[in-house]
Backbone as a ProteinNet text record, in pm:
[ID]
protein_1_A
[PRIMARY]
MTAGHRIAVVGDATSVAGFRPLGFAVYPVEHAEDARGHWAEIVQGEYGAVFVTEPVYAALADLVTEVADQSVPAVTVIPAAGSPGGVGAAKLDRAIERALGTSVPHRGSEEEG
[TERTIARY]
984	1086.4	1210.8	1323.4	1446.1	1491.7	1589.2	1636.7	1692.1	1736.7	1795.6	1695.2	1569.1	1469	1415.8	1396.9	1341.7	1200.2	1136.8	1001.6	1005.5	938.3	930.7	785.8	769.4	637.9	644.9	548.5	546.4	413.1	418.4	295.9	324.9	220.2	239.2	308.9	375.8	457.7	379.2	257.6	177.1	146.6	116.2	78.6	195.3	315.2	429.2	518.3	500.8	591	598.6	490.1	488.5	559.3	592.8	659	810.8	868.7	1013.9	1064.4	1000.8	1049.6	1044.5	964.9	956.3	1067.5	1152	1262.9	1231.8	1114.6	1078.5	1148.6	1179.6	1230.7	1111.2	1119.3	1006.6	1037.6	944	954.9	838.7	856.1	747.7	745.4	627.4	612.1	507.4	531.3	436.6	312.7	334.4	225.1	239.5	128.8	132.3	214.2	204.8	277.6	428.9	474.8	618.8	677.6	595.4	642.8	699.7	657.7	711.8	864	916	1060.5	1136.7	1070.2	1133.4	1109.4	1013.2	966.4	1076.3	1159.5	1264.9	1358.5	1393.2	1479.3	1409.3	1281.2	1205.4	1191.6	1167.5	1141.9	1267.1	1385.2	1507.6	1544.7	1486.7	1515.1	1548.5	1578	1612.3	1490.5	1373.1	1251.7	1168.5	1129.2	1044.1	897.5	866.2	728.3	729	631	616.7	472.2	453.6	322.1	309.2	203.2	177.4	40.6	29.7	-99.9	-190.6	-319.1	-415.3	-389	-360.5	-331.6	-208.2	-105.8	13.7	-20.4	-99	-139.4	-212.8	-302	-376.3	-281.3	-175.4	-79.1	17.4	37	134.4	71.7	-58.1	-126.1	-61	-19.9	42.7	176.3	254.1	383.6	367.1	267.4	240.4	199	119	74.7	193.8	297.7	416.4	488.6	480.5	549.9	454.8	327.2	225.9	252.8	310.6	334.5	468.3	546.7	674.9	653.3	735.2	721.1	773.6	869	927.5	938	892.3	829.8	679.4	626.1	481	432.2	342.7	292.6	153.4	136.5	10.5	-37.2	-165.1	-224	-275.9	-240.5	-287.8	-359.8	-453.7	-520.5	-423	-441.4	-363.9	-426.4	-351.8	-404.4	-529.6	-636.5	-761.1	-842.4	-798.6	-867.2	-968.8	-1081.4	-1179.8	-1138.1	-1034.1	-984.9	-1050.2	-1095.3	-1166.6	-1090.1	-974.7	-898.9	-843.1	-779.8	-721.7	-827.5	-940.9	-1048.4	-1104.3	-1119.6	-1172.2	-1076.8	-944.7	-847	-846.3	-858.4	-863.7	-989.2	-1102.3	-1227.2	-1213.3	-1150.7	-1131.6	-1040.6	-934.7	-843	-913.4	-995.2	-1070.2	-1169.2	-1236.2	-1333.7	-1265.7	-1147.8	-1074.2	-1032.1	-986	-937.5	-1050.1	-1164.3	-1273.8	-1378.5	-1379	-1479.5	-1611.3	-1616	-1737.2	-1697.4	-1785.1	-1755.4	-1794.6	-1734.1	-1762	-1829.9	-1948.4	-2016.1	-1937.4	-1940.4	-1873.5	-1966.5	-1908.5	-1987.6	-2055	-2177.9	-2250.7	-2322.6	-2275.3	-2346.6	-2440.7	-2429.9	-2517.7	-2655.6	-2755.3	-2889.8	-2913.5	-2975.2	-3003.3	-3134.7	-3138.9	-3257.4	-3336.6
-1317.6	-1223.2	-1298.6	-1256.6	-1319.6	-1253.4	-1314.4	-1263.4	-1121.8	-1081.7	-950.1	-838.7	-870	-766.8	-713.6	-582.5	-515.7	-469.5	-408.5	-356	-206	-131.7	13.7	54.9	165.5	222.4	370.2	416.7	555.5	618	732.2	801.5	918.1	977.4	1088.7	1037.7	1128.1	1090.4	1014.3	1055.1	988.5	844.7	823	689.1	592.3	641	550.8	535.2	620.1	620.9	485.4	416	289.3	175.6	193.5	87.3	86.1	199.3	207.3	109.2	98.4	2.4	-142.8	-170.3	-305.3	-334.7	-234.8	-252.8	-217.1	-160.5	-120.6	10.5	29.5	157.7	251.8	365.9	457.7	582	617.5	737.7	829.8	914.1	1006.9	1122.8	1158.8	1271	1366.9	1495.7	1595.6	1599.2	1590.6	1587.4	1460.2	1396.8	1269.5	1280	1393.7	1411.4	1408.3	1438.8	1437.1	1296.8	1194.4	1056.6	1028.9	1106	1087.8	1101.8	1189.8	1210.4	1091.4	1005.7	887.1	760.8	764.2	641.6	566.7	635.6	567	490.9	549.8	482.7	361	375.2	268.7	145.8	164.7	51	-3.3	45.6	1	-143.7	-207	-348	-385.4	-289.5	-320.7	-369.2	-319.7	-351.7	-457.8	-559.3	-664.8	-630.9	-548	-504.6	-356.6	-286.5	-144.1	-119.1	-65.3	-24.9	125.1	167.6	309.9	344.1	459.9	501.1	539	540.9	571	704.3	812.7	938.3	927.8	855.3	837	754.2	649.4	568.7	654.2	739	825.7	916.4	963.8	1051.8	975.4	845.9	766.2	656.9	659.5	549.2	515.5	615.5	588.3	516.3	554.6	490.7	350.6	332	199.8	103.8	152	69.2	19.8	102.6	64.6	-56.1	-76.1	-189	-301.4	-287.6	-385.2	-526	-540.2	-672.4	-732.1	-658	-708.6	-784.6	-884.9	-959.8	-881.4	-794.9	-713.9	-570.9	-474.2	-486.4	-510.7	-577.4	-591.3	-465.8	-391.6	-266.5	-290.6	-253.7	-272.6	-140	-112.2	11.7	-12.6	79.5	72	202.8	198.9	323.3	416.9	545.3	643.8	659.8	715.2	739	825.2	780.7	856	839.9	753.9	732.4	619.2	629.2	520.8	395.7	403.5	285	256.5	355.4	335.4	262.7	315.1	254.9	119.3	112.7	-12.7	-119.9	-82.9	-179	-227.5	-138	-175.7	-270.9	-243.6	-332.3	-469.1	-471.5	-597.8	-675.5	-607.4	-673	-736.5	-664.7	-719.8	-841.5	-836.3	-950.6	-1072.6	-1052.3	-1163	-1220.2	-1132.4	-1178.7	-1260.6	-1216.6	-1294.1	-1429.6	-1431.6	-1556.6	-1655.1	-1605.5	-1694	-1713	-1622.7	-1630.3	-1566.8	-1506.2	-1439.6	-1333.2	-1239.3	-1137.1	-1188.4	-1132.4	-1170.2	-1050.5	-1070.7	-956.8	-906.7	-775.5	-713.9	-714.2	-721.7	-710.3	-572.9	-565.3	-439.2	-419	-482.8	-473.1	-592.2	-689.9	-806.2	-767.4	-826.2	-798.8	-873.1	-805.3	-871.5	-945.9	-1064.6	-1146.9	-1170.4
-180.7	-144.6	-100.2	-143.6	-98.6	30.5	94	222.2	209.9	92.6	74.1	56.6	38.3	17.6	149.8	151.5	269.1	238	336.6	321	342.7	253.7	264.5	288	358.7	383.6	349.2	266.9	222.7	260.4	326.3	363.8	455.7	509.8	602.3	728.1	798	913.2	1019.7	1045.8	1147.5	1108.7	982.1	934.7	930.3	904.1	884.5	1007.1	1107.6	1222.8	1292.8	1306.8	1378	1306.8	1180.9	1105.2	1125.6	1163.7	1180.7	1287	1405.1	1505.1	1457.7	1355.7	1300.7	1201.1	1175.3	1083	939.1	913.9	778.8	743.6	617	570.1	558.8	623	629.1	546.8	459	376.6	410.8	514.7	548.2	448.4	404	311.5	367.3	348.7	396.6	308.5	178.1	81.1	-0.7	-33.7	-106.8	-234.9	-303.1	-429.8	-409.7	-286.7	-258.6	-272.9	-265.2	-277.5	-416.7	-516.2	-651.9	-652.1	-568.8	-561.3	-506.1	-430.1	-371.6	-453.6	-544	-609.6	-683.9	-760.4	-837.1	-743.8	-632	-534.1	-473.5	-444.8	-379.4	-468.8	-596.7	-685.7	-753.7	-719.9	-786.2	-758	-657.2	-634.7	-492.6	-406.1	-267.6	-188.9	-226.3	-150.9	-221.6	-146.1	-200.1	-186.4	-87.1	-64.6	-29.4	-82.3	-55	-14.3	104.9	151.4	130.2	65.9	44.9	101.8	163.9	216.5	99.1	125.2	19.1	-50.6	23	-47.3	-137.2	-91.8	-174.1	-297.5	-278.9	-394	-497.7	-451.1	-543.5	-621.4	-555.4	-621.9	-712.5	-685.7	-761.1	-847	-865.3	-934.5	-1068	-1144.3	-1274	-1257.4	-1156.3	-1133.3	-1075.5	-990.2	-934.2	-1044.8	-1138.3	-1250.9	-1332.5	-1345.1	-1422	-1362.3	-1231.2	-1167.7	-1128	-1160.3	-1117.4	-1169.2	-1288.1	-1345.5	-1303.3	-1227.3	-1179	-1048.7	-1025.7	-901.1	-781.5	-805.5	-699	-747.3	-675.2	-544.1	-555.7	-455.9	-445.6	-373.9	-437.4	-380.4	-323.5	-196.4	-127.1	-71	-85.8	-35.4	106.1	196.4	334	367.9	460.5	499.7	570.7	551.6	625.9	763.6	856.9	991.2	980.3	1041.4	1039.2	912.3	821.8	694.6	708.8	638.5	645	568	486.5	417.1	283.7	211.9	85.4	-22.5	-65.8	-176.3	-135.3	-18.4	28.3	46.7	104.5	125.6	-7.1	-102.8	-234.4	-305.5	-298.2	-362.2	-294.5	-161.6	-89.9	-127.5	-137.1	-177.5	-315.7	-409.9	-545.4	-542.9	-461.6	-452.5	-393.6	-291.5	-230.8	-331.3	-404	-502.5	-612.5	-657.1	-758.3	-702.7	-578.4	-519	-492	-444.5	-406.5	-515.6	-612.2	-717	-677.4	-560.5	-512.1	-411	-386.9	-286.8	-149	-48.2	89.3	155.2	212.7	276.2	397.2	416.4	529.8	649.4	764.9	888	885.4	910.7	905	774.4	667.4	539	521.1	614.3	607.3	658.7	599.3	646.7	776.1	871.1	997.8	984.5	1040.2	1024.4	1144.6
[MASK]
+++++++++++++++++++++++++++++++++++++++++++++++++++++++++++++++++++++++++++++++++++++++++++++++++++++++++++++++++

């Protein structure tokens, strides 16, 4: 990311509120599908990284795929407030497996001996 790139966060108001004091651009949406209306603005080049909550990712998966091969913006899925973290955790697990060549057991999924 160059010095001119900012970070955006898209999701429900509760999930994204804490990012504003950090200087991130916050796009609160009432319904995940509402994020489609902001997507063209978000990916135009001002943002180097975009965090989207899992519900937003589910609603925008086709649009996220369109920018997946671009270096900017890097789109990362984060859990929404109160979410168990299914999509984000699964994507993180796949990234770790690609990087290490093996999966890493989660605490609690390990067999106790």
